[in-house]
DOTORRO-846971 format. One record per residue (C-alpha): x, y, z; residue number from 1. Coordinates in nm, 4 decimals, padded with zeros to 6 digits. Last residue first. Example, Ala and Ser with C-alpha at 12.3 -4.5 7.8 and 13.67 -1.06 7.14 Angstrom:
2
<atom <01.3670 -00.1060 00.7140> 2>
<atom <01.2300 -00.4500 00.7800> 1>
//
This chain:
307
<atom <12.2577 13.0850 08.4963> 307>
<atom <12.2719 13.3031 08.1849> 306>
<atom <12.0365 13.5728 08.3193> 305>
<atom <12.2956 13.8524 08.2843> 304>
<atom <12.2783 13.9014 08.6618> 303>
<atom <12.3315 13.5290 08.7251> 302>
<atom <12.6220 13.5031 08.4779> 301>
<atom <12.8042 13.8059 08.6189> 300>
<atom <12.7445 13.7078 08.9809> 299>
<atom <12.8622 13.3469 08.9433> 298>
<atom <13.1719 13.4513 08.7495> 297>
<atom <13.2396 13.7048 09.0257> 296>
<atom <13.2171 13.4310 09.2880> 295>
<atom <13.4496 13.2057 09.0904> 294>
<atom <13.7145 13.4774 09.0392> 293>
<atom <13.6950 13.5986 09.3984> 292>
<atom <13.7786 13.2491 09.5228> 291>
<atom <14.1333 13.3190 09.4020> 290>
<atom <14.1612 13.6073 09.6508> 289>
<atom <14.0440 13.3784 09.9331> 288>
<atom <14.3096 13.1252 09.8301> 287>
<atom <14.5614 13.4063 09.8864> 286>
<atom <14.4025 13.4935 10.2224> 285>
<atom <14.3813 13.1435 10.3746> 284>
<atom <14.6524 13.1281 10.6399> 283>
<atom <14.5648 12.8456 10.8813> 282>
<atom <14.8016 12.5999 10.7102> 281>
<atom <15.0957 12.8378 10.7812> 280>
<atom <15.3014 12.9251 10.4719> 279>
<atom <15.1812 13.2871 10.4621> 278>
<atom <15.2304 13.3447 10.8394> 277>
<atom <15.6057 13.3915 10.7831> 276>
<atom <15.5209 13.7015 10.5785> 275>
<atom <15.4053 13.8987 10.8820> 274>
<atom <15.0392 14.0021 10.8748> 273>
<atom <14.9582 14.3700 10.9435> 272>
<atom <15.2514 14.4953 10.7347> 271>
<atom <15.0899 14.6272 10.4155> 270>
<atom <14.8474 14.3616 10.2953> 269>
<atom <14.6418 14.4350 09.9868> 268>
<atom <14.4304 14.2377 10.0666> 267>
<atom <14.0775 14.1307 10.1753> 266>
<atom <14.2387 13.9381 10.4644> 265>
<atom <14.1332 13.5995 10.6043> 264>
<atom <14.3031 13.3910 10.8736> 263>
<atom <14.1463 13.0499 10.9344> 262>
<atom <14.0442 12.8771 11.2572> 261>
<atom <13.9357 12.5117 11.2263> 260>
<atom <14.1938 12.3776 11.4734> 259>
<atom <14.1202 12.6571 11.7202> 258>
<atom <14.4097 12.8872 11.8112> 257>
<atom <14.6789 12.8082 12.0646> 256>
<atom <14.9796 12.8480 11.8347> 255>
<atom <14.8567 13.1092 11.5854> 254>
<atom <15.0244 13.3981 11.7711> 253>
<atom <15.3700 13.2550 11.6904> 252>
<atom <15.3091 13.3219 11.3198> 251>
<atom <15.2685 13.6947 11.3715> 250>
<atom <14.9581 13.9105 11.3237> 249>
<atom <15.0509 14.2785 11.3457> 248>
<atom <14.7978 14.5201 11.4878> 247>
<atom <14.8238 14.8927 11.5643> 246>
<atom <15.0906 14.9668 11.3041> 245>
<atom <14.9109 15.2558 11.1295> 244>
<atom <14.7357 15.4001 11.4357> 243>
<atom <14.9244 15.7167 11.5274> 242>
<atom <15.0748 15.7688 11.1818> 241>
<atom <14.7228 15.7770 11.0340> 240>
<atom <14.6060 16.0457 11.2760> 239>
<atom <14.9176 16.2492 11.1939> 238>
<atom <14.8423 16.2231 10.8204> 237>
<atom <14.5049 16.4000 10.8742> 236>
<atom <14.2473 16.3439 10.5953> 235>
<atom <14.2653 15.9696 10.6511> 234>
<atom <14.0955 15.7352 10.3991> 233>
<atom <14.4053 15.7016 10.1773> 232>
<atom <14.6206 15.5669 10.4627> 231>
<atom <14.3993 15.2620 10.5003> 230>
<atom <14.4775 15.0652 10.8164> 229>
<atom <14.4971 14.7175 10.6690> 228>
<atom <14.2422 14.4518 10.7474> 227>
<atom <14.2583 14.1143 10.9247> 226>
<atom <13.9596 13.8800 10.9433> 225>
<atom <14.0317 13.6164 11.2070> 224>
<atom <13.7733 13.3415 11.1566> 223>
<atom <13.6715 13.0692 11.4035> 222>
<atom <13.7706 13.2838 11.7012> 221>
<atom <13.8175 13.1575 12.0603> 220>
<atom <14.1962 13.1610 12.1029> 219>
<atom <14.2935 13.4699 11.9037> 218>
<atom <14.0427 13.7225 12.0384> 217>
<atom <14.2239 13.8868 12.3314> 216>
<atom <14.5642 13.8764 12.1597> 215>
<atom <14.4427 14.1365 11.9058> 214>
<atom <14.4171 14.4054 12.1753> 213>
<atom <14.1774 14.7058 12.1562> 212>
<atom <13.8638 14.5044 12.2093> 211>
<atom <13.4913 14.5324 12.1366> 210>
<atom <13.2340 14.2555 12.1814> 209>
<atom <12.9305 14.1959 11.9615> 208>
<atom <12.6194 13.9925 12.0264> 207>
<atom <12.3231 13.9242 11.7996> 206>
<atom <11.9618 14.0395 11.8232> 205>
<atom <11.9469 14.0872 11.4430> 204>
<atom <11.8585 14.4545 11.4927> 203>
<atom <12.1546 14.4880 11.7299> 202>
<atom <12.3993 14.3480 11.4735> 201>
<atom <12.2575 14.5669 11.1952> 200>
<atom <12.2780 14.8673 11.4314> 199>
<atom <12.6482 14.8019 11.4735> 198>
<atom <12.6889 14.9092 11.1089> 197>
<atom <12.5241 15.2491 11.1672> 196>
<atom <12.7187 15.2775 11.4953> 195>
<atom <13.0449 15.2820 11.2989> 194>
<atom <13.2936 15.0021 11.3804> 193>
<atom <13.5771 15.1517 11.5839> 192>
<atom <13.8704 15.3258 11.4157> 191>
<atom <13.9641 15.6018 11.6623> 190>
<atom <13.9517 15.3688 11.9653> 189>
<atom <14.2040 15.1371 11.7943> 188>
<atom <14.0397 14.8226 11.6607> 187>
<atom <13.9354 14.4671 11.7447> 186>
<atom <13.5687 14.3736 11.7012> 185>
<atom <13.4591 14.0246 11.8055> 184>
<atom <13.1262 13.9467 11.6374> 183>
<atom <12.9062 13.6452 11.7137> 182>
<atom <12.7382 13.5159 11.3994> 181>
<atom <12.3744 13.4048 11.3733> 180>
<atom <12.3875 13.3569 10.9964> 179>
<atom <12.1885 13.6506 10.8606> 178>
<atom <12.3994 13.8968 11.0651> 177>
<atom <12.6917 13.7617 10.8606> 176>
<atom <12.5818 13.9741 10.5629> 175>
<atom <12.5791 14.3074 10.7483> 174>
<atom <12.9083 14.2324 10.9203> 173>
<atom <13.0664 14.1404 10.5866> 172>
<atom <12.9527 14.4580 10.4078> 171>
<atom <13.0848 14.6899 10.6790> 170>
<atom <13.4113 14.4933 10.7046> 169>
<atom <13.4799 14.5161 10.3297> 168>
<atom <13.4084 14.8910 10.3456> 167>
<atom <13.6891 14.9408 10.5976> 166>
<atom <13.6603 15.3069 10.7022> 165>
<atom <13.5610 15.2568 11.0673> 164>
<atom <13.6627 14.8939 11.1218> 163>
<atom <14.0263 14.9603 11.0384> 162>
<atom <14.2060 14.6810 11.2201> 161>
<atom <14.0646 14.3403 11.3142> 160>
<atom <13.7332 14.1632 11.2632> 159>
<atom <13.6996 13.8481 11.4750> 158>
<atom <13.4147 13.6178 11.3682> 157>
<atom <13.2732 13.3579 11.6036> 156>
<atom <13.0529 13.1303 11.3923> 155>
<atom <12.6917 13.0194 11.4445> 154>
<atom <12.6084 12.9463 11.0772> 153>
<atom <12.8171 12.9998 10.7648> 152>
<atom <12.8929 12.6302 10.7188> 151>
<atom <13.1758 12.3914 10.6263> 150>
<atom <13.4227 12.6158 10.8096> 149>
<atom <13.6845 12.6643 10.5369> 148>
<atom <13.4515 12.6653 10.2359> 147>
<atom <13.1754 12.8575 10.4136> 146>
<atom <13.4198 13.1266 10.5239> 145>
<atom <13.5762 13.1520 10.1784> 144>
<atom <13.2357 13.1797 10.0067> 143>
<atom <13.1225 13.4413 10.2579> 142>
<atom <13.4447 13.6360 10.1938> 141>
<atom <13.3859 13.5998 09.8184> 140>
<atom <13.0393 13.7485 09.8632> 139>
<atom <13.1728 14.0302 10.0819> 138>
<atom <13.4335 14.1182 09.8221> 137>
<atom <13.1463 14.1366 09.5724> 136>
<atom <12.9532 14.3676 09.8081> 135>
<atom <13.2190 14.6339 09.8705> 134>
<atom <13.0324 14.9069 10.0571> 133>
<atom <13.0772 15.2580 10.2040> 132>
<atom <13.4374 15.3658 10.2554> 131>
<atom <13.4541 15.4996 09.8997> 130>
<atom <13.2413 15.2954 09.6600> 129>
<atom <13.3734 14.9434 09.5989> 128>
<atom <13.3289 14.7087 09.3005> 127>
<atom <12.9593 14.8003 09.2737> 126>
<atom <12.7977 14.5884 09.0039> 125>
<atom <12.5721 14.7867 08.7704> 124>
<atom <12.2990 14.6426 08.5461> 123>
<atom <12.2318 14.8157 08.2114> 122>
<atom <12.0158 15.1249 08.1411> 121>
<atom <12.2099 15.3369 08.3910> 120>
<atom <12.0802 15.6540 08.5607> 119>
<atom <11.9722 15.5075 08.8954> 118>
<atom <12.2508 15.2485 08.8958> 117>
<atom <12.5112 15.5265 08.8688> 116>
<atom <12.3657 15.6971 09.1775> 115>
<atom <12.3860 15.3730 09.3767> 114>
<atom <12.7435 15.3312 09.2563> 113>
<atom <12.8398 15.6846 09.3627> 112>
<atom <12.7025 15.6384 09.7161> 111>
<atom <13.0358 15.6897 09.8906> 110>
<atom <13.2823 15.8613 09.6554> 109>
<atom <13.6115 15.6897 09.5601> 108>
<atom <13.4633 15.4937 09.2665> 107>
<atom <13.4766 15.1299 09.1562> 106>
<atom <13.2435 15.0193 08.8782> 105>
<atom <13.1483 14.6962 08.6985> 104>
<atom <12.9078 14.7789 08.4164> 103>
<atom <12.6858 14.5299 08.2288> 102>
<atom <12.5829 14.4754 07.8663> 101>
<atom <12.8222 14.7307 07.7181> 100>
<atom <12.8861 15.0068 07.4654> 99>
<atom <12.5749 15.2237 07.4883> 98>
<atom <12.5738 15.1898 07.8683> 97>
<atom <12.9228 15.3475 07.8571> 96>
<atom <12.7763 15.6788 07.7365> 95>
<atom <12.5039 15.6999 08.0016> 94>
<atom <12.7605 15.6081 08.2702> 93>
<atom <13.0152 15.8716 08.1653> 92>
<atom <12.7427 16.1369 08.1326> 91>
<atom <12.6113 16.0652 08.4828> 90>
<atom <12.9615 16.0632 08.6308> 89>
<atom <13.0125 16.4132 08.4951> 88>
<atom <13.2770 16.4897 08.2312> 87>
<atom <13.5280 16.7460 08.3552> 86>
<atom <13.8140 16.6827 08.1139> 85>
<atom <13.9775 16.4402 08.3583> 84>
<atom <13.6418 16.2620 08.3800> 83>
<atom <13.7035 16.2000 08.0081> 82>
<atom <13.8986 15.8863 08.1033> 81>
<atom <14.2732 15.8188 08.1447> 80>
<atom <14.2932 16.0189 08.4682> 79>
<atom <14.0035 15.8138 08.6076> 78>
<atom <14.2361 15.5128 08.6182> 77>
<atom <14.1816 15.1552 08.5173> 76>
<atom <13.9678 15.2157 08.2109> 75>
<atom <13.6905 15.0402 08.0224> 74>
<atom <13.6098 14.7643 07.7753> 73>
<atom <13.6146 14.3896 07.8443> 72>
<atom <13.5017 14.1083 07.6113> 71>
<atom <13.3583 13.7782 07.7393> 70>
<atom <13.4868 13.4230 07.6851> 69>
<atom <13.4007 13.2874 08.0310> 68>
<atom <13.7679 13.2720 08.1316> 67>
<atom <13.8047 13.6332 08.0134> 66>
<atom <13.5138 13.7601 08.2265> 65>
<atom <13.6343 13.5931 08.5483> 64>
<atom <13.9947 13.7019 08.4773> 63>
<atom <13.8797 14.0604 08.4239> 62>
<atom <13.6741 14.0501 08.7440> 61>
<atom <13.9720 13.8961 08.9259> 60>
<atom <14.1998 14.1615 08.7802> 59>
<atom <13.9819 14.4533 08.8870> 58>
<atom <13.9122 14.3274 09.2369> 57>
<atom <14.2667 14.2055 09.2981> 56>
<atom <14.4644 14.5066 09.1771> 55>
<atom <14.2630 14.8225 09.2350> 54>
<atom <14.3241 15.1939 09.1950> 53>
<atom <14.0235 15.4316 09.1935> 52>
<atom <13.8017 15.5491 08.9058> 51>
<atom <13.7861 15.1873 08.7873> 50>
<atom <13.5235 15.1431 08.5171> 49>
<atom <13.5124 14.7846 08.3806> 48>
<atom <13.2547 14.7577 08.1035> 47>
<atom <13.1425 14.4036 08.0154> 46>
<atom <13.0752 14.3078 07.6541> 45>
<atom <12.8804 13.9880 07.5921> 44>
<atom <12.8579 13.7385 07.3053> 43>
<atom <13.1096 13.4872 07.4439> 42>
<atom <12.9949 13.5349 07.8029> 41>
<atom <12.8980 13.1688 07.8636> 40>
<atom <13.2045 13.0205 07.6905> 39>
<atom <13.3180 12.8106 07.9854> 38>
<atom <13.6477 12.7940 08.1719> 37>
<atom <13.5856 12.7982 08.5484> 36>
<atom <13.4738 12.4320 08.5860> 35>
<atom <13.4861 12.2981 08.9447> 34>
<atom <13.5306 12.6502 09.0846> 33>
<atom <13.2482 12.7580 08.8557> 32>
<atom <13.0075 12.5081 09.0147> 31>
<atom <13.1109 12.6251 09.3616> 30>
<atom <13.0475 12.9825 09.2511> 29>
<atom <12.6900 12.8781 09.1641> 28>
<atom <12.6384 12.7447 09.5159> 27>
<atom <12.7782 13.0699 09.6581> 26>
<atom <12.5528 13.2791 09.4311> 25>
<atom <12.2459 13.0816 09.5365> 24>
<atom <12.3464 13.1191 09.9025> 23>
<atom <12.3669 13.4959 09.8673> 22>
<atom <12.0210 13.4919 09.7024> 21>
<atom <11.8706 13.2926 09.9900> 20>
<atom <12.0135 13.5443 10.2413> 19>
<atom <11.8494 13.8237 10.0440> 18>
<atom <12.0231 14.0581 09.8027> 17>
<atom <12.0252 14.4389 09.7890> 16>
<atom <12.1529 14.4427 10.1493> 15>
<atom <12.5076 14.3671 10.0235> 14>
<atom <12.4993 14.7068 09.8602> 13>
<atom <12.5259 14.7970 09.4932> 12>
<atom <12.4471 14.4695 09.3167> 11>
<atom <12.2118 14.5647 09.0335> 10>
<atom <11.9479 14.3203 08.9128> 9>
<atom <11.9107 14.2458 08.5406> 8>
<atom <11.8482 13.8756 08.6160> 7>
<atom <11.8845 13.7997 08.9862> 6>
<atom <11.5417 13.6345 09.0165> 5>
<atom <11.6131 13.4095 08.7194> 4>
<atom <11.8476 13.1795 08.9067> 3>
<atom <11.7313 12.8393 08.7910> 2>
<atom <11.9998 12.5830 08.8663> 1>
//
């Protein structure tokens, strides 16, 4: 499949790619799911710069690269880099460009990945910048939704939990606006979806509904997308304590849900899904995490012009 239009392109925000380009990546990910071990990256070095902790995103990128025969350089903690000595982000990026063919970066500051892409001489993939965007998570969410529903079109999507700071939610809403989705937004008053993200829904002439109770969306949703309330995004610990256990999805709540409904979660889970849900056929979040490997293989090979 010819995919030249993504060659040397950054992926900073989900809006950097068109609907057709998302679908290309998803089709390519399907090919990698059927055959994930290929030597396509044998002569490539990928830099993995994680200024903020990560388990799934970092490891699935590393797994994606390793299964394709690539080499990885980088760090998993800003404290182990020269940032600790006061090196600027610009200097870090300019230096790492000398050592790599592509940079995967996670950073706690909103907009840091866009800035990095402006100074870098190699493509940058944003692996999460603050509470702003997480486009590769969004791509694997789209892949998981399409895989479980057979299509991305005309679905009822319930997004639950931290809709204010949840970068995965912001990216997913923006992407699903291309597919005529209906949005059901469940959050505490303090953590509602920001108006800047709602604007995408309005601009696409789509509907959204806001709730404070999880029970209100269970029966009519095709996808229940759970998120954790993120302690690290709150400057006031009291605010966090007030909302931290707002929503807990329990196995009994799945009883009258639609046959095709699936529960997604970007993970890590804290306590917003009880462990007895894990073995339920409608729980899809661990498979969703595995899908991240195939989607990231698709992105890496498309951006490096190998697919």
